[in-house]
C-alpha positions in Angstrom: -142.8 -76.0 -30.1 -141.7 -79.1 -32.0 -142.8 -82.6 -31.1 -139.3 -83.6 -30.3 -139.0 -80.8 -27.7 -142.2 -82.0 -26.1 -140.8 -85.6 -25.8 -137.6 -84.3 -24.2 -139.6 -82.2 -21.7 -141.9 -85.1 -20.7 -139.0 -87.6 -20.7 -136.7 -85.5 -18.6 -139.5 -84.2 -16.4 -140.8 -87.8 -15.8 -137.3 -88.9 -14.8 -137.1 -86.0 -12.3 -140.6 -86.8 -10.9 -139.7 -90.5 -10.5 -136.4 -89.7 -8.7 -138.2 -87.3 -6.4 -136.4 -84.2 -7.6 -139.6 -82.6 -9.0 -143.3 -82.9 -8.1 -145.9 -83.9 -10.7 -147.5 -80.4 -10.3 -144.2 -78.7 -11.1 -143.9 -80.7 -14.3 -147.4 -79.9 -15.4 -146.9 -76.2 -14.6 -143.6 -76.1 -16.4 -145.1 -77.8 -19.5 -148.0 -75.3 -19.5 -145.6 -72.3 -19.2 -143.5 -73.7 -22.0 -146.5 -73.9 -24.3 -147.6 -70.3 -23.3 -144.3 -68.9 -24.6 -144.5 -70.9 -27.8 -146.6 -68.2 -29.6 -144.4 -65.2 -28.7 -141.2 -67.1 -29.6 -142.7 -68.0 -33.1 -143.9 -64.4 -33.6 -140.4 -63.1 -32.7 -139.0 -65.2 -35.5 -141.5 -63.8 -37.9 -140.8 -60.3 -36.7 -137.1 -60.7 -37.3 -137.8 -62.0 -40.8 -140.2 -59.2 -41.6 -137.7 -56.7 -40.3 -135.0 -58.0 -42.6 -137.3 -57.7 -45.6 -138.4 -54.3 -44.5 -134.8 -53.1 -44.2 -133.9 -54.5 -47.6 -136.9 -52.7 -49.1 -135.9 -49.4 -47.4 -132.4 -49.7 -48.9 -133.9 -50.2 -52.4 -136.3 -47.3 -51.9 -133.6 -45.0 -50.6 -131.4 -46.0 -53.6 -134.3 -45.2 -56.0 -135.0 -41.8 -54.3 -131.4 -40.7 -54.3 -130.5 -41.9 -57.8 -129.8 -39.3 -60.4 -131.1 -39.5 -63.9 -128.5 -39.2 -66.6 -131.0 -37.2 -68.6 -130.8 -33.6 -67.4 -132.1 -30.2 -68.5 -129.8 -27.6 -70.0 -129.3 -24.5 -67.8 -131.8 -21.9 -68.5 -134.3 -24.1 -70.4 -137.7 -22.4 -70.5 -136.3 -19.0 -69.6 -137.2 -17.3 -72.9 -140.4 -17.2 -74.9 -139.9 -19.2 -78.1 -141.4 -17.5 -81.1 -139.6 -19.9 -83.3 -141.6 -22.8 -81.8 -144.8 -21.1 -82.8 -143.5 -20.5 -86.3 -142.4 -24.2 -86.6 -145.8 -25.4 -85.4 -147.5 -23.2 -88.0 -145.2 -24.6 -90.7 -145.9 -28.1 -89.7 -149.6 -27.6 -89.5 -149.5 -26.0 -93.0 -147.7 -29.1 -94.3 -150.3 -31.3 -92.8 -153.1 -29.2 -94.3 -151.7 -29.5 -97.8 -152.9 -33.1 -97.8 -156.3 -33.6 -96.3 -155.7 -37.3 -95.8 -152.3 -36.7 -94.1 -150.4 -38.8 -96.6 -146.7 -38.4 -96.7 -144.7 -39.4 -99.8 -141.1 -40.4 -99.6 -140.1 -37.0 -100.9 -141.7 -35.4 -97.9 -139.7 -37.5 -95.4 -136.9 -34.9 -95.3 -137.1 -32.1 -92.9 -136.4 -28.7 -94.7 -138.5 -25.8 -93.2 -136.4 -22.8 -92.2 -138.6 -22.1 -89.3 -137.7 -25.4 -87.6 -134.1 -25.0 -88.5 -134.1 -21.6 -86.6 -135.8 -23.2 -83.7 -133.0 -25.6 -83.0 -130.9 -23.0 -81.2 -133.9 -21.4 -79.4 -135.0 -22.3 -75.9 -138.6 -23.1 -75.3 -141.0 -21.9 -72.7 -142.4 -23.7 -69.6 -145.1 -26.3 -69.3 -147.8 -23.9 -70.6 -146.4 -24.5 -74.2 -148.7 -27.0 -75.9 -146.8 -29.3 -78.2 -148.2 -29.5 -81.7 -146.6 -32.9 -82.3 -144.3 -32.8 -85.2 -141.3 -35.2 -85.0 -138.0 -34.9 -86.8 -135.0 -37.3 -86.6 -132.0 -35.8 -88.2 -129.3 -38.4 -88.9 -129.8 -39.9 -85.4 -127.5 -42.7 -84.1 -127.6 -44.2 -80.7 -125.5 -46.6 -78.7 -125.7 -47.5 -75.0 -122.8 -46.2 -72.9 -121.6 -49.6 -71.9 -121.5 -50.7 -75.5 -120.4 -47.6 -77.5 -119.2 -49.7 -80.5 -122.5 -51.5 -80.9 -125.0 -48.9 -82.2 -128.7 -49.7 -81.7 -129.7 -47.0 -84.2 -127.7 -45.8 -87.2 -128.4 -42.7 -89.3 -132.1 -42.6 -88.7 -133.7 -39.7 -90.6 -137.4 -38.9 -91.1 -140.0 -36.2 -90.6 -143.6 -36.6 -89.3 -145.9 -33.5 -89.4 -148.1 -32.7 -86.4 -151.3 -34.8 -86.4 -149.9 -37.5 -88.7 -149.6 -41.2 -88.1 -146.2 -43.0 -88.1 -145.9 -46.8 -88.3 -142.7 -48.6 -87.3 -142.3 -52.2 -88.4 -139.4 -54.5 -87.6 -138.4 -57.6 -85.9 -137.4 -57.9 -82.2 -134.1 -56.1 -81.6 -134.4 -53.9 -84.7 -134.4 -50.7 -82.5 -138.1 -49.8 -82.5 -138.5 -49.2 -78.8 -135.2 -47.4 -78.6 -136.4 -45.0 -81.3 -139.5 -44.0 -79.5 -137.6 -43.7 -76.2 -135.6 -41.0 -77.9 -138.9 -39.1 -78.6 -139.9 -38.9 -75.0 -136.2 -38.3 -74.1 -135.6 -41.3 -72.0 -132.3 -41.4 -74.0 -130.3 -38.7 -75.8 -128.9 -39.5 -79.2 -125.3 -40.3 -79.6 -125.2 -38.5 -82.9 -127.7 -36.2 -84.7 -130.8 -34.4 -83.4 -134.3 -35.3 -82.3 -136.7 -32.4 -82.9 -140.1 -31.9 -81.4 -142.0 -29.1 -83.1 -138.7 -28.0 -84.6 -137.0 -27.7 -81.2 -134.3 -30.1 -80.1 -135.7 -32.4 -77.5 -132.9 -31.4 -75.2 -134.1 -27.8 -75.2 -137.6 -28.8 -74.0 -138.3 -28.8 -70.2 -138.6 -32.5 -69.3 -141.9 -31.9 -67.5 -143.4 -30.1 -70.5 -142.2 -32.8 -72.9 -143.1 -35.9 -71.0 -146.5 -34.5 -69.9 -147.5 -34.4 -73.6 -145.9 -37.6 -74.9 -147.6 -40.7 -73.7 -146.3 -44.2 -74.2 -148.6 -47.2 -74.1 -146.5 -50.3 -73.6 -147.4 -53.9 -74.5 -147.0 -55.0 -70.9 -149.6 -53.0 -69.0 -149.9 -52.3 -65.3 -153.3 -51.8 -63.7 -154.0 -50.8 -60.1 -156.1 -52.6 -57.6 -159.0 -50.3 -58.2 -162.2 -49.9 -60.2 -162.0 -49.9 -64.0 -163.2 -46.3 -64.0 -160.5 -45.4 -61.4 -157.8 -47.0 -63.5 -158.8 -45.0 -66.6 -159.2 -41.8 -64.7 -155.7 -42.2 -63.3 -154.6 -40.9 -66.7 -156.6 -37.7 -66.3 -154.0 -34.9 -65.7 -154.4 -31.9 -63.5 -155.6 -29.8 -66.4 -158.8 -31.8 -66.7 -161.3 -32.7 -63.9 -162.7 -36.2 -63.7 -165.7 -36.5 -65.9 -167.6 -39.8 -66.2 -168.8 -39.1 -69.7 -165.3 -38.2 -70.8 -163.9 -41.4 -69.3 -166.5 -43.5 -71.1 -165.7 -41.7 -74.4 -162.0 -42.6 -74.0 -163.0 -46.2 -73.3 -165.1 -46.2 -76.4 -162.2 -45.0 -78.5 -160.0 -47.6 -77.0 -162.5 -50.3 -77.8 -163.1 -51.1 -74.1 -166.6 -49.7 -73.5 -168.3 -52.9 -74.7 -166.7 -55.4 -72.4 -166.8 -52.9 -69.5 -170.6 -52.5 -69.8 -171.0 -56.3 -70.0 -169.5 -56.6 -66.5 -172.0 -56.8 -63.6 -170.8 -53.5 -62.0 -169.6 -51.8 -65.2 -167.1 -49.1 -64.6 -167.3 -49.7 -60.9 -166.0 -53.3 -61.3 -162.9 -53.7 -59.1 -159.9 -55.4 -60.7 -157.0 -56.9 -58.9 -153.4 -55.6 -59.1 -152.0 -56.0 -62.6 -155.5 -56.5 -63.9 -156.1 -59.9 -62.4 -159.3 -61.3 -63.9 -158.9 -59.5 -67.3 -157.6 -60.9 -70.5 -154.5 -59.5 -72.2 -156.5 -57.7 -74.8 -158.8 -56.1 -72.2 -155.8 -54.9 -70.2 -154.2 -53.4 -73.3 -157.4 -51.5 -74.2 -157.8 -50.1 -70.6 -154.2 -49.0 -70.8 -154.9 -47.2 -74.1 -158.0 -45.6 -72.6 -156.0 -44.3 -69.7 -153.4 -42.8 -72.0 -156.0 -41.1 -74.2 -157.6 -39.6 -71.0 -154.5 -37.6 -70.5 -155.0 -36.0 -73.9 -151.3 -36.2 -75.1 -150.1 -34.4 -78.2 -148.0 -37.4 -79.2 -149.3 -40.9 -78.5 -146.9 -43.8 -78.8 -148.3 -47.3 -79.0 -145.7 -49.9 -78.5 -147.3 -53.1 -79.8 -150.4 -52.0 -77.8 -152.9 -54.1 -79.7 -150.9 -57.3 -80.0 -153.4 -59.2 -77.9 -156.4 -57.7 -79.6 -158.3 -59.4 -82.4 -158.1 -57.7 -85.9 -161.7 -56.6 -85.9 -161.4 -54.8 -82.6 -158.1 -53.3 -83.7 -159.7 -52.0 -86.9 -162.4 -50.4 -84.7 -159.8 -48.7 -82.5 -157.9 -47.4 -85.5 -161.2 -45.9 -86.8 -162.0 -44.2 -83.5 -158.5 -42.8 -83.3 -159.0 -41.2 -86.8 -162.2 -39.6 -85.5 -160.7 -37.8 -82.5 -161.7 -34.2 -82.1 -158.1 -33.2 -81.5 -155.7 -34.7 -84.0 -152.7 -36.4 -82.3 -149.4 -37.5 -83.7 -149.7 -41.3 -83.3 -146.6 -43.5 -83.4 -147.4 -47.2 -83.7 -144.9 -49.9 -83.2 -146.0 -53.3 -84.4 -145.2 -56.7 -85.9 -148.5 -56.9 -87.7 -149.0 -55.1 -91.0 -152.7 -54.5 -90.1 -151.6 -52.2 -87.2 -149.6 -49.8 -89.4 -151.0 -50.1 -92.9 -153.2 -46.9 -92.5 -150.2 -44.9 -91.3 -149.2 -41.8 -93.3 -145.5 -42.9 -93.1 -144.2 -46.4 -92.5 -140.6 -47.1 -91.5 -139.2 -50.6 -91.8 -136.3 -51.1 -89.4 -133.6 -53.8 -89.6 -130.6 -53.8 -87.3 -131.1 -50.2 -86.3 -131.4 -48.8 -89.9 -134.3 -47.7 -92.0 -134.3 -50.1 -94.9 -137.7 -48.9 -96.4 -140.0 -46.0 -95.9 -143.3 -44.8 -97.5 -147.0 -45.5 -97.4 -148.5 -48.9 -97.4 -149.3 -48.8 -101.1 -145.8 -47.5 -102.0 -144.1 -50.2 -100.0 -146.2 -53.0 -101.4 -145.5 -51.7 -104.9 -141.8 -51.6 -104.2 -141.7 -55.4 -103.7 -139.1 -55.1 -100.9 -138.9 -56.3 -97.3 -142.3 -54.8 -96.4 -143.9 -56.5 -99.3 -142.4 -59.9 -98.2 -143.7 -59.5 -94.6 -147.1 -58.4 -96.0 -147.6 -61.4 -98.1 -146.3 -63.8 -95.5 -148.8 -62.4 -93.0 -151.6 -62.8 -95.6 -150.7 -66.5 -95.7 -149.3 -66.3 -99.2 -146.0 -67.6 -100.5 -143.6 -64.7 -101.0 -141.1 -65.7 -103.6 -140.4 -66.0 -107.2 -144.1 -66.8 -108.0 -144.8 -63.2 -107.0 -141.9 -61.8 -108.9 -139.7 -61.4 -105.8 -136.0 -62.1 -106.0 -134.3 -62.9 -102.7 
């Protein structure tokens, strides 16, 4: 009870005692009972507040559970065996085998194989189909439904064979994240086609596609669990938990060193959202968790932005040494993150303004070259032969 209420009780009670309307014992008993109900009254107020918060949370959860995704599967998807998918995979693998280093020249950036063209109209099988990892954008444009006249991507066209590395460079708002969201089919293109292994992404069962396409975002989320538990969370049903396997994934992600330096190693408990870890450490744990699921297509959306360049180079080296070659899509602002890619796309305002390997783009003295020399700390301008 508040102090003012106590004064009122004692003042009024004292007056009644003085006037003989109440005994002193009654006043003491009344005051004692008043203090006894103070706790329950306060708890009732807290309970009402908690109930209101609980009710609001239930409404949000109910809305989430009953919401319908605007991305749906076509009727009959997965009903037929897709022999064209196998042919397309073989064709893509053959293209990758022609160049042992996986390099893609600008002339290879156009998708032309007849096997993949045939696969566009063919339905794919169920989740048992293993994605090889080739990616094709065929004149893709995209705009959000609430702003149909403001395209985020315009006429994006490129081809990445299975097992190759794609780098995407661009400023904030250039459309990089939207592009990779089309790969995992969080969006459908407004125009054009997105093909995975020569099959339109809309013809893949969503579960089969998304189980083999893993996105590692810049902003990571870690659970209140051990470090090993956070990494093993990415182990899918197809693979049992193996401590050596988890450590190997952590090594590839450049996380094994700092994990072993902790007093309890992989049994170290971290707080929710990775409390107690640096930004770079959280990013590396998130990458290790993604690798543990063994995806066919790994998308790294500025995943190493908080990692020093030496550690980043080590991660890139480990990724190249993976037993199973994965198609790796890297979104970055730093040239060092994409320079080893087989194909680099430079995006500006939703359009591809340049494409090629690192050496080709530097030699072209275009936008990529300008960014490259600025990040090296050199003056990009007329002194280097560049005309704005």
